C-alpha positions, 0 to 999 in steps of 0.5 A, spaced: 548 504 195 548 508 189 552 514 193 557 509 195 558 507 187 558 514 185 563 515 190 568 509 188 568 511 181 569 519 183 575 516 187 578 512 182 578 518 177 581 522 182 587 518 184 588 514 177 588 520 173 594 524 176 598 518 178 597 516 170 599 523 168 605 523 173 607 516 170 607 519 163 611 525 165 616 522 168 620 515 168 615 509 169 619 506 174 619 512 178 612 512 178 610 505 180 610 507 187 604 513 186 601 508 181 601 503 187 598 508 192 592 509 187 591 502 186 591 501 194 586 506 195 582 504 189 582 497 191 579 499 198 574 503 195 572 498 190 572 492 195 568 497 200 563 498 194 562 490 193 562 488 200 556 494 201 552 490 197 552 484 201 553 487 208 550 494 207 553 499 212 549 504 216 549 511 213 553 514 218 559 509 217 558 510 209 559 517 210 565 516 215 568 512 210 567 516 204 570 522 207 576 518 209 578 516 202 576 523 199 581 526 204 586 521 203 586 522 196 587 529 196 592 529 201 596 524 197 594 526 190 593 533 191 597 539 190 599 538 198 604 533 196 608 537 191 608 543 196 610 538 202 617 536 198 620 543 199 616 545 206 617 541 213 611 544 215 606 542 209 609 535 210 607 535 217 600 537 215 600 531 210 602 527 216 597 529 220 591 529 215 593 521 214 594 520 222 589 524 226 583 525 220 583 519 215 585 514 220 580 515 225 575 516 220 576 510 217 576 506 224 569 509 225 567 507 219 568 500 221 569 497 214 571 490 215 565 487 214 564 490 207 571 488 206 570 481 209 564 480 205 567 482 198 574 478 199 570 471 202 575 467 205 581 469 201 583 474 206 579 472 212 586 471 216 588 478 215 581 481 218 581 476 224 588 479 225 586 486 225 580 484 230 585 481 235 590 487 234 584 491 236 583 488 243 590 491 245 590 499 244 596 500 248 600 495 244 597 499 238 599 505 240 606 503 242 607 500 235 604 507 232 609 511 236 615 507 234 613 508 227 612 516 228 619 517 231 623 513 226 620 516 220 621 523 223 629 521 224 633 526 220 636 520 216 629 516 214 625 523 213 630 525 208 630 518 205 623 518 204 623 525 201 629 523 196 626 516 194 619 515 192 619 507 194 621 509 201 615 515 201 610 509 199 613 505 205 612 511 210 605 513 208 603 506 208 606 505 215 603 511 218 596 510 215 596 502 217 599 503 224 594 509 225 588 506 223 590 500 228 591 505 233 584 508 232 581 502 231 583 499 238 581 506 242 575 508 238 572 501 237 574 498 244 570 496 250 575 497 255 575 504 257 582 505 261 587 502 256 584 506 251 585 512 255 592 510 257 593 509 249 591 516 247 595 519 253 601 515 251 600 518 244 599 525 246 605 525 250 610 522 245 607 526 239 607 533 244 614 531 246 616 530 238 613 537 236 616 540 242 623 538 240 622 540 233 619 547 235 624 549 240 630 546 236 636 551 235 638 548 228 634 545 222 634 537 223 633 536 216 639 540 212 640 547 210 635 546 205 629 546 210 629 553 214 629 553 221 622 557 222 619 552 217 621 546 222 618 550 228 612 551 224 611 543 223 613 542 230 607 547 232 602 543 227 604 536 231 604 539 238 597 543 238 592 541 232 595 534 233 594 534 241 587 537 240 585 531 236 587 526 241 584 530 247 578 530 243 578 523 242 579 522 249 573 526 251 569 523 246 570 516 249 569 518 256 562 521 253 560 515 250 561 511 256 558 515 260 552 515 256 552 508 256 552 507 263 546 513 264 542 510 259 535 507 262 535 500 262 529 497 258 523 495 261 521 488 261 514 487 257 508 485 262 504 479 260 
């Protein structure tokens, strides 16, 4: 519990400090989206810490949650976010960190019991809706896939770069849909739908990565070099594809382990 409390405090300092500095350096309305992201991340950590006092998480789950929040904070508030403004490849790195690193770690952490304990009956309908979504991995995969393709369309991609509010919407939609997707495939009990959802995501993200890689022109304007776009496509295609294949292998290995585990021998009188 002390480790979780210390992590929550450090995360709040890491997120709020750069957000506040950005607000002081620029116009306050333009800084609201960054401050809102810091508030959302801080609320997620704070509620987890409060809920952990009532429903203590396992050490492994707590480690996964802390890792997800730390990587998410670095991806959004670290230098990568500034570099991504002028580089399609680094922007893709930021997206991949949120989608195939932060989201699955958050799903494996399973923070719903802690968040639910911290909020009581206030957000119980939300937690129940998330639980129901977790039973439909194919639907979660399709929603997540639609959002990935929409935000990589040239018009919306450039809109998110130019408008901080749309950038906020982009990041939130990526993390939320990816978290629901990973929640459904990694924590679900049905093997076939989970593998089909991963296969669907692997295929369409690989296709999008291939389109970016083999494109003859820059899809995002002359200010973005074609080579930078091609590198972005490779990042989505290869490391992203490996993440989905690794997840599928882990799911199969876990299921085989459950099936081959020796049954408990009943005690004799």
